[in-house]
MIKELUM-439193 format. One record per residue (C-alpha): residue number from 1; residue in three letters; x, y, z. Coordinates in steps of 0.5 Angstrom, whole numbers, always signed. Each point is the difference from the previous one (the first is absolute). Layout:
N
<r><seq>NUM</seq><type>ala</type><x>X</x><y>Y</y><z>Z</z></r>
...
//
This chain:
188
<r><seq>1</seq><type>unk</type><x>-154</x><y>-14</y><z>+6</z></r>
<r><seq>2</seq><type>unk</type><x>+6</x><y>-2</y><z>-4</z></r>
<r><seq>3</seq><type>unk</type><x>+0</x><y>+2</y><z>-7</z></r>
<r><seq>4</seq><type>unk</type><x>+1</x><y>-7</y><z>-2</z></r>
<r><seq>5</seq><type>unk</type><x>-6</x><y>-3</y><z>+3</z></r>
<r><seq>6</seq><type>unk</type><x>-4</x><y>+5</y><z>-4</z></r>
<r><seq>7</seq><type>unk</type><x>-4</x><y>-1</y><z>-7</z></r>
<r><seq>8</seq><type>unk</type><x>+2</x><y>+4</y><z>-6</z></r>
<r><seq>9</seq><type>unk</type><x>-6</x><y>+5</y><z>+1</z></r>
<r><seq>10</seq><type>unk</type><x>+1</x><y>+1</y><z>+7</z></r>
<r><seq>11</seq><type>unk</type><x>+8</x><y>+2</y><z>-2</z></r>
<r><seq>12</seq><type>unk</type><x>-3</x><y>+4</y><z>-5</z></r>
<r><seq>13</seq><type>unk</type><x>-5</x><y>+4</y><z>+5</z></r>
<r><seq>14</seq><type>unk</type><x>+6</x><y>+0</y><z>+5</z></r>
<r><seq>15</seq><type>unk</type><x>+4</x><y>+4</y><z>-5</z></r>
<r><seq>16</seq><type>unk</type><x>-5</x><y>+4</y><z>-2</z></r>
<r><seq>17</seq><type>unk</type><x>-2</x><y>+2</y><z>+7</z></r>
<r><seq>18</seq><type>unk</type><x>+8</x><y>+2</y><z>+2</z></r>
<r><seq>19</seq><type>unk</type><x>-1</x><y>+5</y><z>-6</z></r>
<r><seq>20</seq><type>unk</type><x>+7</x><y>+3</y><z>-3</z></r>
<r><seq>21</seq><type>unk</type><x>+4</x><y>-2</y><z>+7</z></r>
<r><seq>22</seq><type>unk</type><x>-1</x><y>-7</y><z>-3</z></r>
<r><seq>23</seq><type>unk</type><x>+0</x><y>-6</y><z>+5</z></r>
<r><seq>24</seq><type>unk</type><x>+7</x><y>-4</y><z>-2</z></r>
<r><seq>25</seq><type>unk</type><x>-2</x><y>-7</y><z>+3</z></r>
<r><seq>26</seq><type>unk</type><x>-7</x><y>+0</y><z>-4</z></r>
<r><seq>27</seq><type>unk</type><x>+4</x><y>+3</y><z>-7</z></r>
<r><seq>28</seq><type>unk</type><x>+5</x><y>-5</y><z>+1</z></r>
<r><seq>29</seq><type>unk</type><x>-4</x><y>-6</y><z>+1</z></r>
<r><seq>30</seq><type>unk</type><x>-5</x><y>+2</y><z>-6</z></r>
<r><seq>31</seq><type>unk</type><x>+6</x><y>+1</y><z>-5</z></r>
<r><seq>32</seq><type>unk</type><x>+3</x><y>-7</y><z>+3</z></r>
<r><seq>33</seq><type>unk</type><x>-7</x><y>-3</y><z>-2</z></r>
<r><seq>34</seq><type>unk</type><x>-1</x><y>+3</y><z>-7</z></r>
<r><seq>35</seq><type>unk</type><x>+7</x><y>+1</y><z>-3</z></r>
<r><seq>36</seq><type>unk</type><x>+0</x><y>-7</y><z>-2</z></r>
<r><seq>37</seq><type>unk</type><x>-6</x><y>+0</y><z>-4</z></r>
<r><seq>38</seq><type>unk</type><x>+2</x><y>+7</y><z>-3</z></r>
<r><seq>39</seq><type>unk</type><x>+6</x><y>-3</y><z>-2</z></r>
<r><seq>40</seq><type>unk</type><x>-3</x><y>-6</y><z>-3</z></r>
<r><seq>41</seq><type>unk</type><x>-5</x><y>+4</y><z>-4</z></r>
<r><seq>42</seq><type>unk</type><x>+7</x><y>+4</y><z>-2</z></r>
<r><seq>43</seq><type>unk</type><x>+3</x><y>-6</y><z>-2</z></r>
<r><seq>44</seq><type>unk</type><x>-6</x><y>-3</y><z>-5</z></r>
<r><seq>45</seq><type>unk</type><x>-1</x><y>+7</y><z>-3</z></r>
<r><seq>46</seq><type>unk</type><x>+7</x><y>+3</y><z>+0</z></r>
<r><seq>47</seq><type>unk</type><x>+4</x><y>-6</y><z>-1</z></r>
<r><seq>48</seq><type>unk</type><x>+6</x><y>+3</y><z>+4</z></r>
<r><seq>49</seq><type>unk</type><x>+2</x><y>-2</y><z>+7</z></r>
<r><seq>50</seq><type>unk</type><x>+3</x><y>+7</y><z>+1</z></r>
<r><seq>51</seq><type>unk</type><x>-6</x><y>+4</y><z>-3</z></r>
<r><seq>52</seq><type>unk</type><x>-5</x><y>-5</y><z>+4</z></r>
<r><seq>53</seq><type>unk</type><x>+4</x><y>+2</y><z>+7</z></r>
<r><seq>54</seq><type>unk</type><x>-1</x><y>+8</y><z>-2</z></r>
<r><seq>55</seq><type>unk</type><x>-7</x><y>-1</y><z>-2</z></r>
<r><seq>56</seq><type>unk</type><x>-1</x><y>-3</y><z>+7</z></r>
<r><seq>57</seq><type>unk</type><x>+3</x><y>+6</y><z>+3</z></r>
<r><seq>58</seq><type>unk</type><x>-3</x><y>+5</y><z>-4</z></r>
<r><seq>59</seq><type>unk</type><x>-7</x><y>-3</y><z>+1</z></r>
<r><seq>60</seq><type>unk</type><x>+0</x><y>-1</y><z>+7</z></r>
<r><seq>61</seq><type>unk</type><x>+3</x><y>+7</y><z>+2</z></r>
<r><seq>62</seq><type>unk</type><x>-6</x><y>+3</y><z>-4</z></r>
<r><seq>63</seq><type>unk</type><x>-5</x><y>-5</y><z>+4</z></r>
<r><seq>64</seq><type>unk</type><x>+3</x><y>+2</y><z>+6</z></r>
<r><seq>65</seq><type>unk</type><x>+0</x><y>+8</y><z>-1</z></r>
<r><seq>66</seq><type>unk</type><x>-7</x><y>-1</y><z>-3</z></r>
<r><seq>67</seq><type>unk</type><x>-2</x><y>-3</y><z>+7</z></r>
<r><seq>68</seq><type>unk</type><x>+3</x><y>+5</y><z>+4</z></r>
<r><seq>69</seq><type>unk</type><x>-3</x><y>+5</y><z>-4</z></r>
<r><seq>70</seq><type>unk</type><x>-7</x><y>-3</y><z>+1</z></r>
<r><seq>71</seq><type>unk</type><x>-1</x><y>-1</y><z>-7</z></r>
<r><seq>72</seq><type>unk</type><x>-2</x><y>-8</y><z>+0</z></r>
<r><seq>73</seq><type>unk</type><x>-7</x><y>+0</y><z>+1</z></r>
<r><seq>74</seq><type>unk</type><x>-1</x><y>-8</y><z>+1</z></r>
<r><seq>75</seq><type>unk</type><x>+5</x><y>-2</y><z>+4</z></r>
<r><seq>76</seq><type>unk</type><x>-3</x><y>-7</y><z>+0</z></r>
<r><seq>77</seq><type>unk</type><x>+2</x><y>+0</y><z>-8</z></r>
<r><seq>78</seq><type>unk</type><x>+7</x><y>+1</y><z>+1</z></r>
<r><seq>79</seq><type>unk</type><x>+2</x><y>-5</y><z>-4</z></r>
<r><seq>80</seq><type>unk</type><x>-4</x><y>+2</y><z>-6</z></r>
<r><seq>81</seq><type>unk</type><x>+3</x><y>+7</y><z>+1</z></r>
<r><seq>82</seq><type>unk</type><x>+7</x><y>-2</y><z>+0</z></r>
<r><seq>83</seq><type>unk</type><x>-1</x><y>-4</y><z>-7</z></r>
<r><seq>84</seq><type>unk</type><x>-3</x><y>+6</y><z>-3</z></r>
<r><seq>85</seq><type>unk</type><x>+6</x><y>+4</y><z>+2</z></r>
<r><seq>86</seq><type>unk</type><x>+4</x><y>-6</y><z>-3</z></r>
<r><seq>87</seq><type>unk</type><x>-4</x><y>+1</y><z>-7</z></r>
<r><seq>88</seq><type>unk</type><x>+1</x><y>+7</y><z>+0</z></r>
<r><seq>89</seq><type>unk</type><x>+7</x><y>+0</y><z>+2</z></r>
<r><seq>90</seq><type>unk</type><x>+2</x><y>-5</y><z>-5</z></r>
<r><seq>91</seq><type>unk</type><x>-4</x><y>+3</y><z>-6</z></r>
<r><seq>92</seq><type>unk</type><x>+4</x><y>+7</y><z>+2</z></r>
<r><seq>93</seq><type>unk</type><x>+7</x><y>-4</y><z>+0</z></r>
<r><seq>94</seq><type>unk</type><x>-2</x><y>-3</y><z>-7</z></r>
<r><seq>95</seq><type>unk</type><x>-2</x><y>+7</y><z>-3</z></r>
<r><seq>96</seq><type>unk</type><x>+6</x><y>+3</y><z>+3</z></r>
<r><seq>97</seq><type>unk</type><x>+4</x><y>-5</y><z>-3</z></r>
<r><seq>98</seq><type>unk</type><x>-3</x><y>+1</y><z>-7</z></r>
<r><seq>99</seq><type>unk</type><x>+1</x><y>+7</y><z>+0</z></r>
<r><seq>100</seq><type>unk</type><x>+7</x><y>-1</y><z>+2</z></r>
<r><seq>101</seq><type>unk</type><x>+1</x><y>-5</y><z>-6</z></r>
<r><seq>102</seq><type>unk</type><x>-3</x><y>+5</y><z>-5</z></r>
<r><seq>103</seq><type>unk</type><x>+4</x><y>+6</y><z>+3</z></r>
<r><seq>104</seq><type>unk</type><x>+6</x><y>-4</y><z>-1</z></r>
<r><seq>105</seq><type>unk</type><x>-2</x><y>-2</y><z>-7</z></r>
<r><seq>106</seq><type>unk</type><x>-1</x><y>+7</y><z>-2</z></r>
<r><seq>107</seq><type>unk</type><x>+6</x><y>+3</y><z>+3</z></r>
<r><seq>108</seq><type>unk</type><x>+5</x><y>-5</y><z>+1</z></r>
<r><seq>109</seq><type>unk</type><x>+4</x><y>+2</y><z>-7</z></r>
<r><seq>110</seq><type>unk</type><x>+1</x><y>+7</y><z>+3</z></r>
<r><seq>111</seq><type>unk</type><x>+3</x><y>-3</y><z>+6</z></r>
<r><seq>112</seq><type>unk</type><x>+8</x><y>+0</y><z>+1</z></r>
<r><seq>113</seq><type>unk</type><x>+3</x><y>-6</y><z>+1</z></r>
<r><seq>114</seq><type>unk</type><x>+4</x><y>-1</y><z>+6</z></r>
<r><seq>115</seq><type>unk</type><x>+7</x><y>-3</y><z>-1</z></r>
<r><seq>116</seq><type>unk</type><x>+3</x><y>-2</y><z>+7</z></r>
<r><seq>117</seq><type>unk</type><x>+6</x><y>-1</y><z>-3</z></r>
<r><seq>118</seq><type>unk</type><x>+1</x><y>+7</y><z>-3</z></r>
<r><seq>119</seq><type>unk</type><x>+0</x><y>+3</y><z>+7</z></r>
<r><seq>120</seq><type>unk</type><x>+6</x><y>+2</y><z>+3</z></r>
<r><seq>121</seq><type>unk</type><x>+4</x><y>-4</y><z>+5</z></r>
<r><seq>122</seq><type>unk</type><x>+3</x><y>+3</y><z>+6</z></r>
<r><seq>123</seq><type>unk</type><x>+8</x><y>+0</y><z>+0</z></r>
<r><seq>124</seq><type>unk</type><x>+2</x><y>-5</y><z>+5</z></r>
<r><seq>125</seq><type>unk</type><x>+6</x><y>+3</y><z>+1</z></r>
<r><seq>126</seq><type>unk</type><x>-3</x><y>+6</y><z>+2</z></r>
<r><seq>127</seq><type>unk</type><x>-5</x><y>-3</y><z>+4</z></r>
<r><seq>128</seq><type>unk</type><x>+5</x><y>-3</y><z>+4</z></r>
<r><seq>129</seq><type>unk</type><x>+4</x><y>+6</y><z>+1</z></r>
<r><seq>130</seq><type>unk</type><x>-6</x><y>+4</y><z>+2</z></r>
<r><seq>131</seq><type>unk</type><x>-2</x><y>-6</y><z>+5</z></r>
<r><seq>132</seq><type>unk</type><x>+7</x><y>+1</y><z>+3</z></r>
<r><seq>133</seq><type>unk</type><x>-1</x><y>+7</y><z>+1</z></r>
<r><seq>134</seq><type>unk</type><x>-7</x><y>-2</y><z>+5</z></r>
<r><seq>135</seq><type>unk</type><x>+1</x><y>-1</y><z>+7</z></r>
<r><seq>136</seq><type>unk</type><x>+0</x><y>-7</y><z>+2</z></r>
<r><seq>137</seq><type>unk</type><x>-7</x><y>+0</y><z>+3</z></r>
<r><seq>138</seq><type>unk</type><x>-3</x><y>+3</y><z>-6</z></r>
<r><seq>139</seq><type>unk</type><x>+3</x><y>-5</y><z>-5</z></r>
<r><seq>140</seq><type>unk</type><x>-2</x><y>-5</y><z>+5</z></r>
<r><seq>141</seq><type>unk</type><x>-7</x><y>+2</y><z>-1</z></r>
<r><seq>142</seq><type>unk</type><x>+0</x><y>+1</y><z>-7</z></r>
<r><seq>143</seq><type>unk</type><x>+3</x><y>-7</y><z>-1</z></r>
<r><seq>144</seq><type>unk</type><x>-5</x><y>-4</y><z>+5</z></r>
<r><seq>145</seq><type>unk</type><x>-5</x><y>+4</y><z>-4</z></r>
<r><seq>146</seq><type>unk</type><x>+1</x><y>-1</y><z>-7</z></r>
<r><seq>147</seq><type>unk</type><x>+5</x><y>-6</y><z>+0</z></r>
<r><seq>148</seq><type>unk</type><x>-3</x><y>-4</y><z>+5</z></r>
<r><seq>149</seq><type>unk</type><x>-7</x><y>+2</y><z>-1</z></r>
<r><seq>150</seq><type>unk</type><x>-2</x><y>+1</y><z>+7</z></r>
<r><seq>151</seq><type>unk</type><x>-5</x><y>+5</y><z>+2</z></r>
<r><seq>152</seq><type>unk</type><x>+1</x><y>+6</y><z>+5</z></r>
<r><seq>153</seq><type>unk</type><x>-2</x><y>-4</y><z>+6</z></r>
<r><seq>154</seq><type>unk</type><x>+5</x><y>-6</y><z>-2</z></r>
<r><seq>155</seq><type>unk</type><x>+5</x><y>+5</y><z>-1</z></r>
<r><seq>156</seq><type>unk</type><x>-1</x><y>+4</y><z>+7</z></r>
<r><seq>157</seq><type>unk</type><x>+0</x><y>-7</y><z>+4</z></r>
<r><seq>158</seq><type>unk</type><x>+7</x><y>-2</y><z>-3</z></r>
<r><seq>159</seq><type>unk</type><x>+3</x><y>+7</y><z>+1</z></r>
<r><seq>160</seq><type>unk</type><x>-4</x><y>+2</y><z>+6</z></r>
<r><seq>161</seq><type>unk</type><x>-3</x><y>+6</y><z>-2</z></r>
<r><seq>162</seq><type>unk</type><x>-8</x><y>+1</y><z>-1</z></r>
<r><seq>163</seq><type>unk</type><x>-3</x><y>-1</y><z>-7</z></r>
<r><seq>164</seq><type>unk</type><x>-2</x><y>+8</y><z>+0</z></r>
<r><seq>165</seq><type>unk</type><x>+8</x><y>+1</y><z>+1</z></r>
<r><seq>166</seq><type>unk</type><x>+2</x><y>-5</y><z>-6</z></r>
<r><seq>167</seq><type>unk</type><x>-5</x><y>+3</y><z>-5</z></r>
<r><seq>168</seq><type>unk</type><x>+3</x><y>+7</y><z>+2</z></r>
<r><seq>169</seq><type>unk</type><x>+7</x><y>-2</y><z>-1</z></r>
<r><seq>170</seq><type>unk</type><x>-2</x><y>-4</y><z>-6</z></r>
<r><seq>171</seq><type>unk</type><x>-3</x><y>+6</y><z>-3</z></r>
<r><seq>172</seq><type>unk</type><x>+6</x><y>+5</y><z>+2</z></r>
<r><seq>173</seq><type>unk</type><x>+5</x><y>-5</y><z>-3</z></r>
<r><seq>174</seq><type>unk</type><x>-4</x><y>-1</y><z>-6</z></r>
<r><seq>175</seq><type>unk</type><x>+0</x><y>+7</y><z>-1</z></r>
<r><seq>176</seq><type>unk</type><x>+8</x><y>+1</y><z>+1</z></r>
<r><seq>177</seq><type>unk</type><x>+1</x><y>-6</y><z>-5</z></r>
<r><seq>178</seq><type>unk</type><x>-4</x><y>+3</y><z>-5</z></r>
<r><seq>179</seq><type>unk</type><x>+4</x><y>+6</y><z>+0</z></r>
<r><seq>180</seq><type>unk</type><x>+6</x><y>-3</y><z>+0</z></r>
<r><seq>181</seq><type>unk</type><x>-2</x><y>-4</y><z>-6</z></r>
<r><seq>182</seq><type>unk</type><x>-2</x><y>+6</y><z>-4</z></r>
<r><seq>183</seq><type>unk</type><x>+7</x><y>+3</y><z>+1</z></r>
<r><seq>184</seq><type>unk</type><x>-2</x><y>+5</y><z>+6</z></r>
<r><seq>185</seq><type>unk</type><x>+4</x><y>+0</y><z>+6</z></r>
<r><seq>186</seq><type>unk</type><x>+3</x><y>-6</y><z>+2</z></r>
<r><seq>187</seq><type>unk</type><x>-4</x><y>-3</y><z>+6</z></r>
<r><seq>188</seq><type>unk</type><x>+4</x><y>+2</y><z>+6</z></r>
//
């Protein structure tokens, strides 16, 4: 039978019966059904969209893990179980937030202040010279990665390479560039 046609309790039983191996169709259906409810609970109690989304993910992951481990005694009361999990996780989030605020309040005066303006900037002329010493392929990979902000897969498609090869080329090119910028041997 298709997982969509089952009730919550039947889905819970199917997940529990599958054990640690899991049953992706039943788990996905259960997540699809319960996530909006958990998200709404999170919005009401946490008052933040991102926190509510995190709550939904965390609670449903914990629920599925407990179902797989056979720790949900009454699958017919799954909605109550999930609501209880929501309460516990929200309480833990609030406790953690209060602890974090208390620690920050206590020790924030001891922390050094970050000054991004005080960080040394690389010498643009030296960087350009070091980039010129790199091979064309290495330079292309670095420019596409950092200037065009492309992923390894996108760079690979553009240059006709594999993504793994792009990552190796980028790693080696950055090592050579770093050495050149630190005044070690000029990149050859």
